[in-house]
GUROBA-150599 format. One record per atom (N, C-alpha, C): x, y, z; atom name. Coordinates in nm, 3 decimals, always signed. Layout:
BEGIN
<ketor east="X" north="Y" up="Z" atom="CA"/>
...
REM end
This chain:
BEGIN
<ketor east="+0.081" north="-0.110" up="-0.034" atom="N"/>
<ketor east="+0.013" north="+0.023" up="+0.012" atom="CA"/>
<ketor east="+0.115" north="+0.138" up="-0.020" atom="C"/>
<ketor east="+0.023" north="+0.178" up="-0.063" atom="N"/>
<ketor east="+0.179" north="+0.337" up="-0.013" atom="CA"/>
<ketor east="+0.094" north="+0.439" up="+0.078" atom="C"/>
<ketor east="+0.145" north="+0.498" up="+0.119" atom="N"/>
<ketor east="+0.163" north="+0.620" up="+0.221" atom="CA"/>
<ketor east="+0.040" north="+0.652" up="+0.190" atom="C"/>
<ketor east="+0.024" north="+0.714" up="+0.067" atom="N"/>
<ketor east="-0.095" north="+0.744" up="+0.084" atom="CA"/>
<ketor east="-0.279" north="+0.693" up="+0.130" atom="C"/>
<ketor east="-0.265" north="+0.546" up="+0.171" atom="N"/>
<ketor east="-0.358" north="+0.410" up="+0.114" atom="CA"/>
<ketor east="-0.444" north="+0.469" up="+0.269" atom="C"/>
<ketor east="-0.257" north="+0.412" up="+0.339" atom="N"/>
<ketor east="-0.205" north="+0.407" up="+0.436" atom="CA"/>
<ketor east="-0.266" north="+0.461" up="+0.520" atom="C"/>
<ketor east="-0.284" north="+0.645" up="+0.535" atom="N"/>
<ketor east="-0.307" north="+0.718" up="+0.543" atom="CA"/>
<ketor east="-0.459" north="+0.736" up="+0.534" atom="C"/>
<ketor east="-0.529" north="+0.667" up="+0.414" atom="N"/>
<ketor east="-0.712" north="+0.683" up="+0.405" atom="CA"/>
<ketor east="-0.739" north="+0.579" up="+0.478" atom="C"/>
<ketor east="-0.657" north="+0.459" up="+0.534" atom="N"/>
<ketor east="-0.744" north="+0.387" up="+0.603" atom="CA"/>
<ketor east="-0.725" north="+0.447" up="+0.703" atom="C"/>
<ketor east="-0.592" north="+0.445" up="+0.799" atom="N"/>
<ketor east="-0.588" north="+0.535" up="+0.905" atom="CA"/>
<ketor east="-0.731" north="+0.684" up="+0.927" atom="C"/>
<ketor east="-0.746" north="+0.691" up="+0.863" atom="N"/>
<ketor east="-0.846" north="+0.823" up="+0.907" atom="CA"/>
<ketor east="-0.986" north="+0.750" up="+0.910" atom="C"/>
<ketor east="-0.960" north="+0.629" up="+0.849" atom="N"/>
<ketor east="-1.110" north="+0.565" up="+0.819" atom="CA"/>
<ketor east="-1.109" north="+0.531" up="+0.961" atom="C"/>
<ketor east="-0.978" north="+0.465" up="+0.963" atom="N"/>
<ketor east="-1.020" north="+0.416" up="+1.161" atom="CA"/>
<ketor east="-1.037" north="+0.461" up="+1.236" atom="C"/>
<ketor east="-0.978" north="+0.586" up="+1.233" atom="N"/>
<ketor east="-0.990" north="+0.687" up="+1.312" atom="CA"/>
<ketor east="-1.169" north="+0.756" up="+1.355" atom="C"/>
<ketor east="-1.216" north="+0.679" up="+1.291" atom="N"/>
<ketor east="-1.371" north="+0.718" up="+1.259" atom="CA"/>
<ketor east="-1.475" north="+0.610" up="+1.275" atom="C"/>
<ketor east="-1.387" north="+0.566" up="+1.243" atom="N"/>
<ketor east="-1.501" north="+0.480" up="+1.243" atom="CA"/>
<ketor east="-1.397" north="+0.462" up="+1.435" atom="C"/>
<ketor east="-1.375" north="+0.482" up="+1.508" atom="N"/>
<ketor east="-1.290" north="+0.496" up="+1.684" atom="CA"/>
<ketor east="-1.226" north="+0.343" up="+1.690" atom="C"/>
<ketor east="-1.170" north="+0.310" up="+1.594" atom="N"/>
<ketor east="-1.107" north="+0.199" up="+1.609" atom="CA"/>
<ketor east="-0.957" north="+0.293" up="+1.585" atom="C"/>
<ketor east="-0.906" north="+0.265" up="+1.780" atom="N"/>
<ketor east="-0.801" north="+0.382" up="+1.755" atom="CA"/>
<ketor east="-0.670" north="+0.262" up="+1.718" atom="C"/>
<ketor east="-0.670" north="+0.153" up="+1.812" atom="N"/>
<ketor east="-0.566" north="+0.054" up="+1.752" atom="CA"/>
<ketor east="-0.486" north="+0.037" up="+1.626" atom="C"/>
<ketor east="-0.552" north="-0.017" up="+1.540" atom="N"/>
<ketor east="-0.603" north="+0.001" up="+1.388" atom="CA"/>
<ketor east="-0.498" north="+0.108" up="+1.368" atom="C"/>
<ketor east="-0.570" north="+0.221" up="+1.400" atom="N"/>
<ketor east="-0.524" north="+0.316" up="+1.334" atom="CA"/>
<ketor east="-0.430" north="+0.377" up="+1.313" atom="C"/>
<ketor east="-0.442" north="+0.388" up="+1.465" atom="N"/>
<ketor east="-0.203" north="+0.421" up="+1.545" atom="CA"/>
<ketor east="-0.137" north="+0.322" up="+1.397" atom="C"/>
<ketor east="-0.176" north="+0.151" up="+1.452" atom="N"/>
<ketor east="-0.095" north="+0.059" up="+1.335" atom="CA"/>
<ketor east="-0.112" north="+0.193" up="+1.137" atom="C"/>
<ketor east="-0.181" north="+0.211" up="+1.093" atom="N"/>
<ketor east="-0.193" north="+0.222" up="+1.025" atom="CA"/>
<ketor east="-0.066" north="+0.362" up="+0.985" atom="C"/>
<ketor east="-0.108" north="+0.469" up="+1.061" atom="N"/>
<ketor east="+0.013" north="+0.566" up="+0.970" atom="CA"/>
<ketor east="+0.109" north="+0.519" up="+1.089" atom="C"/>
<ketor east="+0.126" north="+0.478" up="+1.175" atom="N"/>
<ketor east="+0.275" north="+0.478" up="+1.189" atom="CA"/>
<ketor east="+0.305" north="+0.313" up="+1.051" atom="C"/>
<ketor east="+0.273" north="+0.269" up="+0.968" atom="N"/>
<ketor east="+0.311" north="+0.223" up="+0.880" atom="CA"/>
<ketor east="+0.348" north="+0.291" up="+0.771" atom="C"/>
<ketor east="+0.220" north="+0.459" up="+0.788" atom="N"/>
<ketor east="+0.240" north="+0.504" up="+0.669" atom="CA"/>
<ketor east="+0.327" north="+0.626" up="+0.680" atom="C"/>
<ketor east="+0.352" north="+0.647" up="+0.776" atom="N"/>
<ketor east="+0.485" north="+0.741" up="+0.875" atom="CA"/>
<ketor east="+0.631" north="+0.674" up="+0.878" atom="C"/>
<ketor east="+0.651" north="+0.568" up="+0.850" atom="N"/>
<ketor east="+0.773" north="+0.454" up="+0.803" atom="CA"/>
<ketor east="+0.770" north="+0.564" up="+0.608" atom="C"/>
<ketor east="+0.709" north="+0.640" up="+0.521" atom="N"/>
<ketor east="+0.766" north="+0.610" up="+0.427" atom="CA"/>
<ketor east="+0.624" north="+0.756" up="+0.410" atom="C"/>
<ketor east="+0.641" north="+0.891" up="+0.517" atom="N"/>
<ketor east="+0.644" north="+1.023" up="+0.428" atom="CA"/>
<ketor east="+0.605" north="+1.041" up="+0.642" atom="C"/>
<ketor east="+0.705" north="+1.148" up="+0.643" atom="N"/>
<ketor east="+0.675" north="+1.192" up="+0.787" atom="CA"/>
<ketor east="+0.555" north="+1.300" up="+0.774" atom="C"/>
<ketor east="+0.504" north="+1.301" up="+0.752" atom="N"/>
<ketor east="+0.412" north="+1.395" up="+0.778" atom="CA"/>
<ketor east="+0.301" north="+1.384" up="+0.793" atom="C"/>
<ketor east="+0.277" north="+1.219" up="+0.797" atom="N"/>
<ketor east="+0.157" north="+1.144" up="+0.849" atom="CA"/>
<ketor east="+0.127" north="+1.146" up="+0.939" atom="C"/>
<ketor east="+0.257" north="+1.177" up="+1.045" atom="N"/>
<ketor east="+0.246" north="+1.203" up="+1.185" atom="CA"/>
<ketor east="+0.163" north="+1.338" up="+1.202" atom="C"/>
<ketor east="+0.197" north="+1.439" up="+1.129" atom="N"/>
<ketor east="+0.076" north="+1.588" up="+1.172" atom="CA"/>
<ketor east="-0.001" north="+1.556" up="+1.111" atom="C"/>
<ketor east="-0.069" north="+1.496" up="+1.009" atom="N"/>
<ketor east="-0.167" north="+1.433" up="+0.969" atom="CA"/>
<ketor east="-0.320" north="+1.371" up="+1.102" atom="C"/>
<ketor east="-0.222" north="+1.239" up="+1.103" atom="N"/>
<ketor east="-0.248" north="+1.154" up="+1.185" atom="CA"/>
<ketor east="-0.311" north="+1.112" up="+1.291" atom="C"/>
<ketor east="-0.138" north="+1.138" up="+1.324" atom="N"/>
<ketor east="-0.144" north="+1.082" up="+1.512" atom="CA"/>
<ketor east="-0.197" north="+1.188" up="+1.586" atom="C"/>
<ketor east="-0.156" north="+1.318" up="+1.524" atom="N"/>
<ketor east="-0.123" north="+1.388" up="+1.648" atom="CA"/>
<ketor east="-0.306" north="+1.432" up="+1.719" atom="C"/>
<ketor east="-0.411" north="+1.463" up="+1.631" atom="N"/>
<ketor east="-0.512" north="+1.418" up="+1.625" atom="CA"/>
<ketor east="-0.518" north="+1.317" up="+1.615" atom="C"/>
<ketor east="-0.524" north="+1.206" up="+1.663" atom="N"/>
<ketor east="-0.559" north="+1.077" up="+1.693" atom="CA"/>
<ketor east="-0.484" north="+1.099" up="+1.833" atom="C"/>
<ketor east="-0.431" north="+1.103" up="+1.882" atom="N"/>
<ketor east="-0.337" north="+1.145" up="+1.966" atom="CA"/>
<ketor east="-0.386" north="+1.248" up="+2.120" atom="C"/>
<ketor east="-0.489" north="+1.410" up="+2.056" atom="N"/>
<ketor east="-0.591" north="+1.425" up="+2.139" atom="CA"/>
<ketor east="-0.706" north="+1.375" up="+2.156" atom="C"/>
<ketor east="-0.745" north="+1.353" up="+2.084" atom="N"/>
<ketor east="-0.859" north="+1.241" up="+2.133" atom="CA"/>
<ketor east="-0.867" north="+1.167" up="+2.193" atom="C"/>
<ketor east="-0.759" north="+1.097" up="+2.256" atom="N"/>
<ketor east="-0.715" north="+1.003" up="+2.321" atom="CA"/>
<ketor east="-0.733" north="+1.040" up="+2.455" atom="C"/>
<ketor east="-0.631" north="+1.187" up="+2.434" atom="N"/>
<ketor east="-0.644" north="+1.244" up="+2.565" atom="CA"/>
<ketor east="-0.701" north="+1.306" up="+2.543" atom="C"/>
<ketor east="-0.822" north="+1.335" up="+2.552" atom="N"/>
<ketor east="-0.975" north="+1.421" up="+2.602" atom="CA"/>
<ketor east="-1.058" north="+1.323" up="+2.660" atom="C"/>
<ketor east="-1.034" north="+1.139" up="+2.552" atom="N"/>
<ketor east="-1.175" north="+1.017" up="+2.624" atom="CA"/>
<ketor east="-1.073" north="+1.032" up="+2.747" atom="C"/>
<ketor east="-0.955" north="+1.030" up="+2.784" atom="N"/>
<ketor east="-0.814" north="+0.890" up="+2.935" atom="CA"/>
<ketor east="-0.911" north="+1.045" up="+3.037" atom="C"/>
<ketor east="-0.893" north="+1.201" up="+2.939" atom="N"/>
<ketor east="-0.918" north="+1.276" up="+3.086" atom="CA"/>
<ketor east="-1.090" north="+1.294" up="+3.221" atom="C"/>
<ketor east="-1.124" north="+1.262" up="+3.016" atom="N"/>
<ketor east="-1.267" north="+1.225" up="+3.125" atom="CA"/>
<ketor east="-1.283" north="+1.090" up="+3.169" atom="C"/>
<ketor east="-1.220" north="+1.008" up="+3.124" atom="N"/>
<ketor east="-1.272" north="+0.884" up="+3.200" atom="CA"/>
<ketor east="-1.216" north="+0.864" up="+3.370" atom="C"/>
<ketor east="-1.176" north="+1.026" up="+3.376" atom="N"/>
<ketor east="-1.047" north="+1.005" up="+3.551" atom="CA"/>
<ketor east="-1.127" north="+1.124" up="+3.612" atom="C"/>
<ketor east="-1.223" north="+1.188" up="+3.506" atom="N"/>
<ketor east="-1.343" north="+1.271" up="+3.553" atom="CA"/>
<ketor east="-1.198" north="+1.442" up="+3.567" atom="C"/>
<ketor east="-1.216" north="+1.438" up="+3.498" atom="N"/>
<ketor east="-1.116" north="+1.568" up="+3.444" atom="CA"/>
<ketor east="-1.047" north="+1.582" up="+3.338" atom="C"/>
<ketor east="-1.053" north="+1.756" up="+3.349" atom="N"/>
<ketor east="-1.088" north="+1.858" up="+3.249" atom="CA"/>
<ketor east="-0.966" north="+1.838" up="+3.189" atom="C"/>
<ketor east="-0.952" north="+1.766" up="+3.024" atom="N"/>
<ketor east="-0.930" north="+1.808" up="+2.947" atom="CA"/>
<ketor east="-0.841" north="+1.845" up="+2.922" atom="C"/>
<ketor east="-0.623" north="+1.880" up="+2.863" atom="N"/>
<ketor east="-0.568" north="+1.982" up="+2.826" atom="CA"/>
<ketor east="-0.609" north="+2.090" up="+2.709" atom="C"/>
<ketor east="-0.564" north="+2.187" up="+2.716" atom="N"/>
<ketor east="-0.606" north="+2.250" up="+2.520" atom="CA"/>
<ketor east="-0.517" north="+2.198" up="+2.451" atom="C"/>
<ketor east="-0.551" north="+2.181" up="+2.298" atom="N"/>
<ketor east="-0.428" north="+2.156" up="+2.200" atom="CA"/>
<ketor east="-0.382" north="+2.277" up="+2.230" atom="C"/>
<ketor east="-0.218" north="+2.314" up="+2.220" atom="N"/>
<ketor east="-0.162" north="+2.408" up="+2.211" atom="CA"/>
<ketor east="-0.021" north="+2.423" up="+2.156" atom="C"/>
REM end
């Protein structure tokens, strides 16, 4: 698969809340192109941090 295909798969998995699989797809794409990190893994990390904060009953940090 090309980096673009892997990125698209990662985004599809992300929207389906299949976060573990999305991470793997983004990491595979990252092996091809580091720009994927900015567009895929960073937003995914922010969603996971917000969910963890909500589960822990504390406010999530604002992206900065």
